[in-house]
C-alpha positions as CSV (number, residue, x, y, z in Angstrom):
1,M,-8.7,-3.4,33.9
2,A,-6.5,-3.4,37.1
3,E,-3.8,-5.9,37.4
4,A,-5.2,-9.1,39.5
5,I,-4.2,-9.0,42.8
6,T,-4.3,-12.6,45.0
7,P,-4.8,-12.0,48.6
8,E,-2.7,-14.1,50.6
9,V,-4.8,-16.3,52.2
10,A,-3.3,-19.5,53.4
11,G,-4.9,-22.7,53.2
12,V,-8.1,-21.2,51.0
13,H,-8.5,-20.7,47.2
14,K,-7.3,-17.4,46.3
15,P,-9.8,-15.9,43.8
16,D,-8.7,-13.4,40.8
17,L,-9.7,-10.3,42.2
18,R,-10.3,-7.2,39.0
19,V,-11.8,-3.7,39.1
20,V,-13.9,-3.7,36.1
21,S,-14.7,-0.2,36.9
22,S,-15.1,2.2,39.8
23,E,-18.4,0.6,40.8
24,V,-17.7,-2.9,39.6
25,I,-15.8,-5.6,40.7
26,R,-14.7,-9.5,39.3
27,T,-13.7,-12.1,41.1
28,D,-12.6,-15.6,39.3
29,H,-13.0,-19.0,41.3
30,T,-12.6,-22.4,40.6
31,T,-13.8,-25.7,41.8
32,Y,-14.2,-29.2,40.4
33,T,-17.0,-31.4,39.8
34,P,-17.3,-35.1,41.0
35,E,-15.5,-36.8,38.2
36,G,-12.6,-34.3,38.6
37,A,-13.2,-31.7,35.8
38,R,-12.0,-27.9,36.8
39,V,-15.1,-25.5,36.4
40,H,-14.2,-21.9,36.1
41,Y,-16.7,-19.1,37.0
42,R,-16.9,-15.5,37.7
43,K,-18.3,-13.2,39.9
44,Y,-19.3,-9.5,39.4
45,A,-20.8,-7.0,42.1
46,A,-21.3,-3.7,43.1
47,S,-17.9,-2.2,45.2
48,G,-18.6,-2.2,48.5
49,A,-22.3,-4.4,48.1
50,H,-23.6,-7.2,50.2
51,E,-23.9,-10.8,49.0
52,T,-27.2,-11.8,48.0
53,E,-29.4,-14.9,48.5
54,A,-30.6,-15.4,44.8
55,P,-28.3,-13.6,42.3
56,F,-28.3,-13.9,38.4
57,F,-26.3,-16.9,37.1
58,V,-25.6,-16.4,33.8
59,V,-25.0,-19.6,31.3
60,S,-23.5,-18.8,27.9
61,G,-24.4,-20.8,24.5
62,F,-22.4,-23.2,22.1
63,A,-19.9,-21.2,21.2
64,G,-20.0,-18.7,24.3
65,I,-16.9,-17.1,25.3
66,A,-17.9,-16.1,29.4
67,E,-16.0,-12.6,28.8
68,A,-18.3,-11.9,26.1
69,Y,-21.0,-11.6,28.3
70,G,-19.3,-9.7,30.6
71,P,-21.5,-6.5,29.5
72,M,-24.3,-8.0,30.7
73,C,-22.8,-8.7,33.9
74,E,-21.2,-5.9,34.9
75,T,-24.6,-3.4,34.3
76,L,-26.4,-5.7,36.2
77,A,-24.0,-5.6,38.4
78,A,-24.0,-1.7,38.5
79,L,-27.8,-1.6,38.7
80,G,-27.1,-3.3,42.4
81,E,-27.7,-6.8,41.3
82,E,-25.0,-9.6,41.6
83,A,-24.0,-12.2,38.7
84,Y,-22.3,-14.8,38.0
85,I,-21.2,-16.7,35.0
86,I,-19.8,-19.9,34.3
87,D,-16.9,-20.7,32.0
88,P,-18.5,-22.8,29.3
89,V,-17.0,-25.9,30.4
90,R,-17.1,-27.9,26.9
91,A,-15.1,-25.4,26.0
92,Q,-12.2,-26.4,28.3
93,P,-11.4,-29.8,26.3
94,W,-11.0,-28.1,22.9
95,K,-7.5,-28.1,23.4
96,H,-6.9,-31.8,23.3
97,E,-7.9,-34.9,21.5
98,L,-11.1,-36.5,22.6
99,R,-12.2,-40.3,21.7
100,P,-15.0,-40.8,19.3
101,G,-17.6,-41.6,22.1
102,Q,-17.4,-38.2,23.6
103,I,-18.5,-35.8,20.5
104,I,-22.3,-36.6,22.2
105,T,-21.7,-36.1,25.8
106,A,-20.7,-32.2,25.3
107,H,-24.2,-31.4,27.4
108,R,-23.3,-33.8,30.3
109,L,-20.4,-32.2,30.4
110,A,-21.9,-28.5,31.1
111,S,-24.5,-29.9,32.8
112,R,-22.0,-31.3,35.5
113,G,-19.9,-28.1,35.0
114,I,-23.3,-26.1,36.0
115,R,-24.1,-28.1,39.5
116,A,-20.6,-28.0,40.5
117,A,-20.5,-24.6,40.0
118,L,-24.2,-23.6,41.8
119,T,-22.8,-26.1,44.7
120,D,-19.7,-24.1,44.9
121,M,-22.0,-20.8,45.2
122,R,-24.1,-22.2,47.5
123,E,-21.0,-23.5,50.2
124,S,-18.4,-20.3,49.1
125,H,-20.9,-17.5,48.6
126,G,-24.0,-18.2,50.7
127,V,-26.2,-18.3,47.1
128,E,-29.1,-20.3,48.3
129,Q,-30.9,-19.9,45.0
130,A,-30.2,-17.8,41.7
131,H,-31.8,-17.1,38.8
132,A,-30.7,-18.6,35.6
133,I,-30.3,-17.0,32.4
134,V,-29.6,-19.7,30.2
135,H,-28.6,-18.5,26.2
136,S,-28.9,-20.6,23.5
137,K,-27.6,-24.2,23.6
138,A,-27.8,-23.8,27.3
139,G,-31.5,-23.7,27.6
140,R,-31.0,-28.0,27.1
141,D,-27.7,-27.8,29.7
142,I,-29.6,-26.7,32.6
143,M,-32.1,-29.4,32.5
144,W,-30.6,-31.6,35.1
145,T,-29.9,-28.9,37.4
146,A,-33.5,-28.1,37.3
147,H,-35.2,-31.7,37.4
148,H,-32.4,-32.9,40.2
149,M,-31.5,-29.8,42.1
150,P,-34.5,-27.6,41.7
151,E,-33.5,-26.1,45.2
152,Y,-30.9,-24.3,43.9
153,L,-32.7,-22.5,41.1
154,S,-35.5,-19.9,41.7
155,S,-36.4,-19.6,38.2
156,I,-34.9,-20.2,34.7
157,T,-35.0,-17.2,31.8
158,F,-34.4,-18.8,28.3
159,L,-32.7,-16.5,26.1
160,G,-32.9,-17.6,21.8
161,S,-33.2,-21.2,23.6
162,V,-32.8,-24.2,21.6
163,G,-35.7,-26.8,21.9
164,L,-38.7,-24.5,21.5
165,G,-40.0,-26.1,18.0
166,H,-37.7,-25.6,15.8
167,N,-35.7,-28.1,13.6
168,M,-32.3,-28.9,12.1
169,S,-33.0,-27.9,8.7
170,T,-34.2,-24.3,10.4
171,I,-31.0,-24.3,12.4
172,I,-28.7,-24.9,9.3
173,A,-30.2,-22.5,6.8
174,G,-29.7,-19.6,9.4
175,V,-25.8,-20.5,10.1
176,P,-24.5,-18.7,7.2
177,S,-26.2,-15.3,7.8
178,F,-25.5,-15.9,11.4
179,I,-21.4,-15.9,10.7
180,A,-21.7,-13.2,8.2
181,E,-23.5,-10.9,10.2
182,D,-24.0,-11.3,13.9
183,V,-20.0,-13.2,14.7
184,P,-18.3,-9.8,13.4
185,S,-20.7,-8.0,15.8
186,L,-20.0,-10.5,19.0
187,A,-16.5,-10.4,18.4
188,R,-16.8,-6.3,18.8
189,G,-17.8,-7.0,22.0
190,I,-15.4,-8.7,23.8
191,P,-12.3,-7.3,25.0
192,Q,-9.2,-7.6,23.2
193,D,-6.6,-9.0,25.6
194,A,-4.3,-11.9,24.7
195,R,-7.1,-14.7,26.8
196,N,-9.7,-13.9,24.7
197,L,-7.9,-13.9,21.5
198,D,-6.4,-17.6,22.8
199,N,-9.6,-18.8,23.3
200,A,-11.1,-17.2,19.6
201,L,-8.3,-19.0,17.8
202,D,-9.3,-22.0,19.9
203,L,-12.6,-21.6,18.8
204,V,-11.5,-21.1,15.1
205,K,-9.7,-24.1,15.4
206,Y,-12.5,-26.4,16.7
207,F,-14.8,-25.6,14.3
208,V,-11.9,-26.3,11.4
209,H,-10.3,-29.3,12.9
210,R,-13.4,-30.7,14.3
211,P,-16.3,-30.8,12.3
212,H,-17.6,-34.3,12.7
213,R,-18.2,-33.0,16.3
214,V,-19.7,-29.8,15.4
215,L,-22.0,-31.7,13.2
216,A,-22.7,-34.0,16.4
217,E,-23.4,-31.3,18.8
218,I,-25.4,-29.2,16.2
219,A,-27.3,-32.4,15.9
220,L,-28.0,-33.1,19.4
221,I,-29.3,-29.0,19.6
222,A,-31.9,-29.7,16.6
223,R,-33.1,-32.5,18.9
224,A,-33.3,-30.7,21.8
225,D,-37.2,-30.3,23.2
226,I,-37.1,-28.4,26.2
227,R,-41.1,-27.7,26.5
228,A,-42.5,-31.2,28.0
229,S,-39.6,-30.2,30.7
230,L,-41.3,-26.6,31.6
231,P,-44.5,-28.3,33.5
232,L,-41.9,-30.6,35.4
233,I,-39.6,-27.9,36.3
234,Q,-42.4,-25.5,37.3
235,A,-44.1,-28.5,39.4
236,N,-40.8,-27.9,41.4
237,G,-41.0,-24.5,42.4
238,I,-39.2,-23.0,39.3
239,K,-40.3,-19.6,37.7
240,T,-40.0,-19.6,33.7
241,A,-39.7,-17.3,31.1
242,V,-38.8,-17.6,27.6
243,V,-37.7,-14.3,25.6
244,E,-36.8,-14.7,21.8
245,F,-34.9,-12.0,20.1
246,A,-36.6,-10.7,17.1
247,N,-33.9,-10.8,14.8
248,D,-32.6,-14.0,15.3
249,R,-31.4,-15.4,12.5
250,L,-30.2,-18.9,14.0
251,L,-33.5,-19.9,15.6
252,P,-36.1,-17.6,14.3
253,P,-39.6,-16.6,16.5
254,E,-41.7,-17.3,13.6
255,H,-40.5,-20.9,13.8
256,T,-41.0,-21.1,17.6
257,T,-44.0,-23.8,18.4
258,R,-47.3,-21.7,20.0
259,D,-47.9,-23.8,22.9
260,I,-44.6,-22.1,24.3
261,Q,-46.1,-19.1,25.1
262,E,-48.6,-20.7,27.4
263,L,-46.3,-23.3,28.9
264,A,-44.0,-20.4,30.3
265,D,-44.6,-18.1,33.4
266,Y,-43.2,-15.3,31.1
267,Y,-42.8,-14.8,27.2
268,G,-41.7,-12.3,25.5
269,I,-39.6,-11.0,21.9
270,F,-36.9,-8.9,22.8
271,Q,-36.4,-6.6,19.9
272,G,-33.0,-5.2,20.5
273,G,-31.9,-3.2,17.4
274,P,-30.1,-5.5,14.9
275,A,-28.3,-8.1,16.7
276,G,-29.9,-11.5,16.1
277,H,-28.5,-14.5,18.4
278,G,-26.3,-12.4,20.1
279,A,-27.8,-9.8,21.7
280,P,-26.8,-10.8,25.3
281,I,-23.7,-9.8,24.0
282,D,-24.8,-6.9,21.2
283,Q,-27.3,-5.4,23.4
284,A,-26.2,-6.2,26.5
285,V,-26.8,-3.2,28.8
286,A,-30.6,-3.0,27.5
287,L,-30.9,-6.8,28.1
288,A,-29.9,-6.6,31.4
289,H,-32.5,-4.1,32.3
290,E,-35.5,-6.1,30.7
291,L,-33.5,-9.2,32.4
292,I,-34.5,-7.5,36.1
293,T,-38.1,-6.8,34.7
294,I,-38.8,-10.1,34.2
295,R,-37.4,-11.2,37.2
296,D,-39.5,-9.0,39.2
297,T,-42.5,-10.2,37.3
298,L,-41.5,-13.5,38.2
299,T,-41.3,-13.4,41.0
300,S,-43.4,-10.8,42.4
């Protein structure tokens, strides 16, 4: 990866420009929520490509490190698509002490970050609408935007999402096998530079030293239910797709209620080899091709 290049443009935010490959360029951008929280997002596009009005917009899951989703975004860009991904806003205060009352506001913080990123993408890059790709916990996080800012979204594809009828006992029962089998696979997919290692260390410290917050967030995730919201956001003009992972140990598809197949505009189960809940990272190339097919199906 090339060193960061900072263009000298007086009075304008200077994005961090990185050449990911001979075909794909990544630019890093920063914006702020109305409350002043800093939000980072990245854009992946083919070299020389023109900006599109409806690119992909990826929102990572509970423990998401944005770089881990890079290969999927790079593949989308190499295939001629633009892809944006937001750094998980809930990860940004990991290094700081939080008041006890804040342990139940993680999804609200993420929702505000999504709103800020989409607003800046429209103002700075001309993105009128996006095809949102939301993984795991992000299925809940995108809901505020879908209800209150539907004009910013053309479609939402829920990947291994919470809120499909899974209960807390199912999720907790899947945690040990997820940690033992999926996490090592995901770690191999994260580029091993210093920043990523720092993020990973912060994540470990977060789980070890903030168990009460982790449990509170898991409880919120388990209580999430997006099924009733699907008809409402569809009425707002947003197409919906639900994709589950065949080998998902954390949110197994056999525990999903059958009504979700009828509620979504598109429903499918991604086989994707041995990867379970981390398929967007471990099976990035295959899933990127699948996402384009789903988008085309929803918009045809």
